[in-house]
TORBAVEX-863745 format. One record per atom (N, C-alpha, C, O, CB): residue in one letter; z, x, y. Coordinates in pm, whole numbers, padded with zeros to 5 digits, always signed. Glycine has a CB too. Layout:
BEGIN
aZXY/...
***
This chain:
BEGIN
m+02030+01846-00741/m+02122+01766-00820/m+02094+01791-00967/m+02001+01863-01003/m+02109+01615-00786/a+02175+01732-01049/a+02163+01755-01193/a+02077+01648-01257/a+02119+01583-01352/a+02301+01758-01258/a+01958+01629-01207/a+01866+01530-01262/a+01754+01602-01334/a+01712+01710-01291/a+01809+01437-01151/p+01703+01544-01443/p+01590+01608-01511/p+01473+01619-01415/p+01443+01526-01341/p+01550+01528-01637/k+01408+01733-01417/k+01300+01759-01322/k+01185+01661-01343/k+01133+01647-01453/k+01250+01903-01337/g+01147+01593-01233/g+01034+01502-01237/g+01064+01365-01293/g+00973+01283-01305/g+00926+01563-01314/k+01189+01336-01329/k+01222+01207-01388/k+01280+01107-01289/k+01279+00986-01314/k+01319+01226-01501/i+01331+01155-01176/i+01394+01068-01077/i+01332+01098-00941/i+01311+01214-00906/i+01550+01087-01074/a+01304+00993-00865/a+01244+01009-00734/a+01339+01082-00639/a+01461+01074-00653/a+01204+00874-00675/a+01280+01152-00542/a+01360+01229-00447/a+01453+01138-00367/a+01568+01175-00342/a+01269+01306-00352/s+01406+01021-00328/s+01490+00930-00249/s+01609+00881-00333/s+01718+00861-00278/s+01408+00809-00199/t+01591+00862-00464/t+01701+00820-00552/t+01805+00932-00563/t+01925+00905-00560/t+01647+00783-00692/q+01759+01055-00576/q+01851+01169-00585/q+01930+01184-00455/q+02051+01205-00458/q+01774+01299-00615/n+01862+01172-00342/n+01931+01185-00213/n+02029+01071-00189/n+02134+01092-00129/n+01829+01190-00099/q+01996+00952-00234/q+02087+00839-00219/q+02212+00860-00304/q+02322+00828-00260/q+02017+00708-00257/a+02196+00914-00425/a+02311+00943-00510/a+02400+01050-00447/a+02523+01039-00451/a+02265+00988-00650/l+02340+01151-00388/l+02417+01255-00320/l+02493+01197-00202/l+02611+01229-00181/l+02325+01370-00273/n+02428+01111-00124/n+02496+01047-00009/n+02610+00958-00055/n+02712+00948+00013/n+02396+00965+00073/a+02595+00893-00171/a+02702+00810-00225/a+02822+00895-00264/a+02937+00856-00241/a+02652+00730-00347/l+02797+01012-00322/l+02907+01102-00358/l+02978+01154-00233/l+03101+01162-00230/l+02855+01219-00442/v+02902+01190-00131/v+02962+01237-00006/v+03048+01127+00055/v+03159+01153+00101/v+02853+01282+00094/f+02998+01003+00055/f+03075+00890+00108/f+03204+00871+00027/f+03311+00851+00084/f+02991+00760+00105/l+03192+00877-00106/l+03309+00860-00192/l+03416+00964-00159/l+03533+00929-00141/l+03270+00871-00341/y+03377+01090-00151/y+03474+01196-00125/y+03535+01186+00014/y+03656+01201+00029/y+03408+01331-00142/k+03453+01162+00115/k+03505+01166+00253/k+03574+01037+00295/k+03682+01041+00354/k+03393+01196+00349/q+03513+00922+00266/q+03565+00794+00318/q+03667+00730+00224/q+03768+00678+00271/q+03450+00698+00340/v+03641+00734+00094/v+03730+00664+00000/v+03847+00753-00041/v+03963+00712-00034/v+03651+00619-00125/l+03815+00876-00084/l+03920+00965-00132/l+03986+01045-00020/l+04094+01101-00039/l+03863+01060-00234/g+03922+01049+00096/g+03979+01118+00212/g+03980+01269+00197/g+04065+01335+00257/g+04117+01070+00236/r+03890+01325+00121/r+03884+01470+00099/r+03772+01528+00183/r+03654+01499+00160/r+03864+01504-00052/e+03808+01609+00279/e+03710+01670+00368/e+03656+01802+00315/e+03556+01852+00366/e+03771+01692+00503/e+03720+01858+00213/e+03683+01991+00165/e+03572+01986+00059/e+03578+02057-00041/e+03805+02060+00108/l+03472+01904+00082/l+03359+01891-00010/l+03262+02007+00015/l+03213+02023+00126/l+03288+01753+00007/a+03235+02086-00088/a+03146+02202-00074/a+03003+02161-00106/a+02970+02134-00222/a+03192+02317-00167/l+02918+02156-00002/l+02778+02117-00021/l+02682+02234-00004/l+02561+02214+00000/l+02742+02008+00077/e+02735+02355+00006/e+02648+02470+00031/e+02549+02495-00082/e+02433+02528-00057/e+02731+02594+00051/n+02593+02479-00205/n+02505+02508-00318/n+02439+02384-00378/n+02386+02388-00489/n+02584+02579-00425/i+02442+02274-00304/i+02372+02153-00348/i+02250+02135-00258/i+02261+02117-00137/i+02467+02026-00343/a+02134+02139-00320/a+02009+02125-00244/a+01963+01979-00248/a+01968+01914-00352/a+01898+02218-00300/r+01920+01931-00135/r+01864+01795-00129/r+01724+01795-00189/r+01649+01891-00175/r+01861+01743+00018/a+01691+01688-00256/a+01558+01675-00316/a+01454+01657-00207/a+01480+01590-00106/a+01553+01557-00416/k+01339+01716-00226/k+01231+01704-00129/k+01123+01612-00184/k+01089+01616-00302/k+01171+01843-00095/r+01071+01528-00095/r+00962+01439-00135/r+00833+01518-00150/r+00804+01605-00069/r+00944+01325-00033/p+00756+01487-00253/p+00629+01559-00270/p+00530+01517-00160/p+00527+01401-00119/p+00568+01532-00410/e+00450+01612-00116/e+00350+01582-00013/e+00219+01545-00081/e+00171+01615-00170/e+00331+01703+00082/h+00162+01434-00037/h+00035+01388-00090/h-00067+01383+00022/h-00038+01337+00132/h+00050+01248-00157/l-00184+01431-00007/l-00292+01420+00091/l-00352+01280+00083/l-00372+01230-00027/l-00401+01529+00068/p-00381+01217+00196/p-00440+01083+00192/p-00583+01088+00140/p-00654+01187+00158/p-00435+01018+00331/t-00624+00979+00076/t-00762+00968+00030/t-00847+00918+00146/t-00818+00814+00205/t-00774+00872-00093/v-00950+00994+00179/v-01035+00960+00291/v-01179+00951+00241/v-01229+01041+00173/v-01023+01065+00406/f-01245+00840+00275/f-01386+00823+00238/f-01474+00881+00347/f-01439+00877+00465/f-01419+00673+00216/d-01589+00936+00309/d-01683+00980+00411/d-01772+00861+00449/d-01763+00755+00387/d-01770+01100+00361/r-01856+00877+00550/r-01936+00766+00604/r-02029+00705+00500/r-02047+00583+00498/r-02016+00814+00722/s-02088+00786+00415/s-02182+00732+00315/s-02107+00648+00212/s-02160+00546+00167/s-02258+00846+00244/e-01986+00686+00175/e-01907+00608+00081/e-01866+00474+00142/e-01867+00371+00074/e-01781+00686+00037/i-01832+00475+00270/i-01796+00350+00338/i-01916+00256+00344/i-01901+00136+00321/i-01743+00379+00480/k-02034+00310+00375/k-02154+00226+00382/k-02183+00164+00246/k-02218+00046+00238/k-02274+00308+00430/r-02170+00243+00140/r-02194+00189+00005/r-02092+00082-00031/r-02127-00018-00094/r-02190+00301-00100/l-01969+00101+00009/l-01865+00002-00017/l-01896-00129+00055/l-01886-00237-00004/l-01727+00055+00025/f-01933-00119+00183/f-01959-00238+00262/f-02086-00311+00217/f-02100-00431+00241/f-01970-00202+00409/m-02178-00241+00153/m-02300-00306+00102/m-02268-00407-00008/m-02344-00501-00029/m-02399-00202+00049/h-02157-00388-00077/h-02118-00475-00188/h-02028-00590-00145/h-01990-00672-00227/h-02049-00394-00294/l-01994-00596-00018/l-01908-00703+00033/l-01990-00804+00111/l-02094-00770+00168/l-01796-00646+00121/e-01942-00928+00114/e-02011-01034+00188/e-01910-01118+00265/e-01792-01124+00231/e-02094-01123+00093/d-01959-01181+00369/d-01889-01285+00446/d-01747-01245+00485/d-01726-01142+00550/d-01885-01412+00366/t-01650-01328+00444/t-01512-01309+00488/t-01453-01177+00439/t-01385-01108+00514/t-01427-01424+00439/s-01479-01141+00314/s-01423-01017+00263/s-01480-00896+00336/s-01409-00797+00357/s-01449-01003+00112/k-01606-00904+00376/k-01666-00794+00453/k-01603-00786+00592/k-01576-00677+00642/k-01819-00814+00464/l-01580-00900+00654/l-01517-00903+00786/l-01375-00848+00780/l-01335-00769+00865/l-01516-01047+00842/v-01299-00889+00679/v-01161-00841+00665/v-01161-00690+00642/v-01084-00618+00706/v-01089-00914+00549/a-01246-00643+00553/a-01252-00498+00526/a-01293-00421+00651/a-01240-00313+00678/a-01351-00469+00411/a-01387-00476+00728/a-01432-00408+00850/a-01320-00401+00953/a-01307-00301+01024/a-01554-00480+00909/l-01238-00506+00963/l-01126-00505+01057/l-01016-00411+01009/l-00954-00342+01090/l-01070-00647+01074/l-00991-00407+00879/l-00890-00316+00826/l-00932-00172+00851/l-00851-00090+00895/l-00868-00340+00677/y-01057-00141+00823/y-01106-00004+00836/y-01135+00034+00981/y-01093+00141+01026/y-01231+00014+00752/g-01205-00053+01052/g-01252-00017+01186/g-01149-00032+01295/g-01148+00046+01391/g-01368-00098+01220/a-01061-00133+01284/a-00963-00158+01389/a-00825-00106+01352/a-00734-00106+01435/a-00956-00306+01419/g-00808-00063+01228/g-00679-00011+01186/g-00574-00119+01167/g-00455-00092+01180/g-00629+00088+01285/l-00618-00241+01137/l-00523-00349+01116/l-00460-00339+00978/l-00522-00290+00884/l-00592-00485+01133/r-00339-00386+00967/r-00275-00400+00837/r-00325-00531+00777/r-00375-00618+00849/r-00118-00397+00848/l-00311-00546+00645/l-00368-00662+00577/l-00312-00792+00632/l-00389-00882+00665/l-00341-00653+00427/l-00181-00805+00642/l-00123-00930+00690/l-00160-00956+00836/l-00180-01071+00875/l+00029-00926+00675/e-00169-00851+00917/e-00213-00868+01056/e-00353-00925+01060/e-00383-01012+01142/e-00207-00733+01132/c-00439-00876+00973/c-00578-00922+00970/c-00587-01066+00922/c-00665-01145+00976/c-00663-00831+00881/l-00509-01102+00822/l-00514-01237+00768/l-00455-01340+00864/l-00491-01458+00858/l-00441-01243+00636/r-00365-01297+00951/r-00305-01387+01051/r-00387-01394+01180/r-00352-01471+01270/r-00163-01343+01082/l-00492-01317+01190/l-00571-01309+01312/l-00638-01442+01343/l-00690-01509+01254/l-00676-01199+01300/r-00636-01480+01470/r-00702-01602+01517/r-00810-01564+01616/r-00808-01454+01672/r-00600-01701+01581/i-00904-01653+01637/i-01016-01624+01725/i-00970-01596+01868/i-01030-01514+01937/i-01116-01740+01724/q-00863-01662+01913/q-00815-01639+02049/q-00746-01502+02063/q-00716-01460+02174/q-00720-01750+02090/d-00721-01433+01950/d-00663-01300+01956/d-00768-01191+01980/d-00733-01076+02006/d-00589-01270+01827/i-00895-01228+01974/i-01002-01131+01994/i-01059-01148+02134/i-01104-01257+02170/i-01113-01147+01886/e-01056-01042+02212/e-01111-01043+02347/e-01244-00969+02343/e-01249-00846+02353/e-01012-00977+02451/f-01353-01045+02329/f-01485-00985+02313/f-01531-00911+02438/f-01600-00810+02428/f-01586-01091+02276/e-01492-00962+02557/e-01533-00897+02681/e-01474-00758+02694/e-01539-00667+02745/e-01493-00983+02800/r-01351-00742+02649/r-01282-00613+02658/r-01291-00531+02530/r-01244-00418+02526/r-01137-00635+02694/s-01350-00587+02425/s-01357-00524+02293/s-01217-00487+02243/s-01193-00375+02199/s-01446-00398+02297/q-01126-00584+02252/q-00988-00564+02209/q-00944-00673+02114/q-00996-00784+02115/q-00896-00558+02330/i-00846-00638+02031/i-00782-00735+01943/i-00633-00730+01975/i-00573-00623+01977/i-00809-00703+01790/v-00574-00846+02000/v-00431-00855+02025/v-00365-00896+01894/v-00394-01003+01841/v-00399-00956+02141/v-00277-00812+01844/v-00206-00838+01719/v-00067-00887+01755/v+00009-00817+01821/v-00199-00710+01627/h-00034-01009+01711/h+00097-01068+01738/h+00186-01052+01615/h+00139-01065+01502/h+00083-01218+01777/n+00313-01024+01639/n+00413-01011+01532/n+00368-00916+01422/n+00371-00951+01304/n+00444-01147+01472/g+00327-00799+01461/g+00287-00697+01364/g+00409-00632+01302/g+00517-00692+01296/g+00199-00590+01430/k+00393-00511+01255/k+00503-00438+01192/k+00617-00423+01292/k+00595-00380+01406/k+00456-00300+01141/g+00737-00457+01249/g+00852-00450+01339/g+00858-00568+01434/g+00929-00562+01535/g+00848-00323+01418/a+00785-00675+01405/a+00780-00796+01488/a+00739-00763+01631/a+00788-00823+01726/a+00916-00866+01488/k+00648-00666+01645/k+00600-00626+01778/k+00455-00666+01796/k+00378-00674+01700/k+00618-00475+01798/d+00418-00691+01921/d+00279-00717+01955/d+00213-00585+01993/d+00278-00495+02048/d+00268-00823+02071/r+00084-00574+01964/r+00011-00454+02003/r-00135-00489+02027/r-00182-00595+01987/r+00024-00343+01896/v-00204-00399+02093/v-00346-00417+02122/v-00421-00304+02056/v-00381-00188+02066/v-00373-00421+02276/t-00530-00336+01988/t-00614-00236+01926/t-00759-00263+01964/t-00790-00369+02019/t-00596-00235+01772/l-00846-00170+01936/l-00986-00184+01975/l-01066-00261+01872/l-01046-00245+01751/l-01048-00047+01997/l-01156-00343+01919/l-01252-00410+01832/l-01362-00310+01801/l-01424-00256+01893/l-01310-00541+01899/p-01388-00282+01674/p-01491-00183+01641/p-01626-00222+01700/p-01660-00340+01703/p-01503-00168+01488/p-01704-00125+01748/p-01834-00154+01810/p-01930-00228+01716/p-02011-00308+01762/p-01899-00024+01856/d-01921-00203+01586/d-02008-00271+01491/d-01975-00420+01480/d-02058-00499+01436/d-01997-00206+01354/l-01853-00459+01520/l-01811-00599+01511/l-01813-00667+01647/l-01759-00777+01661/l-01673-00608+01451/d-01873-00605+01746/d-01870-00659+01881/d-01936-00797+01890/d-01891-00881+01967/d-01939-00564+01977/g-02041-00821+01814/g-02108-00951+01818/g-02063-01046+01709/g-02132-01144+01680/g-02254-00932+01807/v-01950-01018+01650/v-01903-01098+01538/v-01866-01241+01581/v-01868-01332+01498/v-01784-01031+01473/g-01833-01261+01706/g-01793-01393+01752/g-01903-01496+01742/g-01876-01613+01719/g-01745-01386+01893/n-02026-01454+01759/n-02136-01549+01755/n-02175-01587+01613/n-02232-01694+01592/n-02256-01491+01827/t-02147-01503+01517/t-02192-01529+01381/t-02083-01578+01289/t-02099-01681+01224/t-02253-01407+01324/c-01972-01508+01282/c-01869-01541+01184/c-01781-01658+01224/c-01733-01731+01137/c-01782-01422+01161/f-01760-01679+01353/f-01666-01780+01395/f-01732-01907+01446/f-01663-01996+01497/f-01577-01725+01499/s-01862-01916+01435/s-01928-02038+01478/s-01912-02145+01370/s-01901-02111+01252/s-02078-02013+01509/p-01910-02272+01409/p-01893-02378+01309/p-02009-02378+01210/p-02122-02344+01245/p-01881-02514+01378/k-01980-02417+01088/k-02081-02420+00983/k-02157-02554+00985/k-02168-02621+00882/k-02016-02396+00844/i-02207-02591+01101/i-02283-02715+01118/i-02427-02677+01147/i-02451-02591+01233/i-02223-02806+01232/p-02522-02737+01079/p-02662-02704+01109/p-02695-02733+01255/p-02642-02828+01312/p-02757-02784+01017/p-02783-02651+01317/p-02814-02668+01460/p-02868-02806+01493/p-02840-02858+01601/p-02914-02565+01503/s-02945-02868+01404/s-03000-03000+01434/s-02889-03105+01444/s-02897-03196+01527/s-03101-03041+01328/t-02789-03094+01360/t-02676-03188+01363/t-02583-03158+01480/t-02526-03249+01539/t-02599-03183+01232/r-02568-03031+01513/r-02476-02990+01618/r-02517-03050+01752/r-02430-03084+01833/r-02472-02838+01628/a-02647-03064+01778/a-02694-03117+01905/a-02658-03264+01919/a-02629-03310+02030/a-02846-03098+01918/r-02658-03340+01808/r-02628-03482+01814/r-02481-03514+01801/r-02436-03621+01842/r-02703-03553+01708/a-02404-03421+01743/a-02265-03450+01710/a-02177-03459+01833/a-02193-03384+01929/a-02211-03345+01616/r-02083-03553+01828/r-01981-03564+01930/r-01846-03550+01862/r-01832-03591+01747/r-01992-03699+02007/p-01748-03493+01928/p-01617-03475+01865/p-01558-03608+01819/p-01555-03705+01893/p-01521-03407+01961/g-01513-03609+01694/g-01448-03727+01639/g-01541-03838+01596/g-01494-03944+01555/g-01355-03781+01739/v-01672-03819+01602/v-01768-03922+01566/v-01852-03872+01450/v-01911-03764+01456/v-01857-03960+01687/i-01857-03951+01344/i-01941-03916+01230/i-02082-03963+01261/i-02104-04081+01290/i-01888-03980+01097/t-02178-03873+01255/t-02314-03907+01295/t-02397-03962+01181/t-02491-04037+01205/t-02382-03787+01352/s-02365-03927+01057/s-02441-03981+00945/s-02351-03990+00823/s-02261-03908+00804/s-02565-03892+00914/v-02376-04089+00744/v-02300-04107+00621/v-02400-04113+00508/v-02493-04193+00510/v-02209-04235+00626/s-02380-04029+00409/s-02469-04034+00293/s-02400-04111+00182/s-02283-04087+00151/s-02507-03891+00245/r-02472-04204+00122/r-02418-04282+00013/r-02456-04221-00120/r-02566-04168-00135/r-02465-04426+00022/p-02367-04229-00215/p-02403-04180-00349/p-02521-04261-00403/p-02536-04379-00371/p-02282-04189-00447/s-02602-04198-00484/s-02721-04265-00537/s-02688-04383-00628/s-02772-04472-00644/s-02805-04165-00614/n-02571-04387-00686/n-02536-04498-00775/n-02455-04606-00704/n-02394-04690-00770/n-02457-04446-00894/a-02455-04606-00571/a-02379-04707-00496/a-02451-04841-00504/a-02574-04846-00513/a-02361-04665-00349/l-02372-04951-00502/l-02430-05085-00509/l-02482-05133-00378/l-02534-05245-00370/l-02331-05182-00559/
***
């Protein structure tokens, strides 16, 4: 097309060409449109950025807790960000080392593998943040201790 080189994206150029073809054929009713000497724009090919194992280990050393778990699921299980953030504990099948992703891309469900490094994650990350001494005494819906502020009357 007659666009300055490198100034317009290939998809924009192709959309403009398709609009002209539609105008000539559907609106003006002219079938004799000569497209032989019009070349479609090609999208540039980019190589993906891939980290090696040592770079991944260094990256994960700087992450903690939830952000480390999310990054590990994104990298190890191939989850998309929103899929990972919507993940619930009942979606992880630890016995089968599988993760069930509901309403993923295209509103489809899919099953992916739980990375071997995260196989024991259920015991550590998803356990309640209650100290073990309190957990033994606690009953659902019952407050076991109440601390009063030091300035209470």
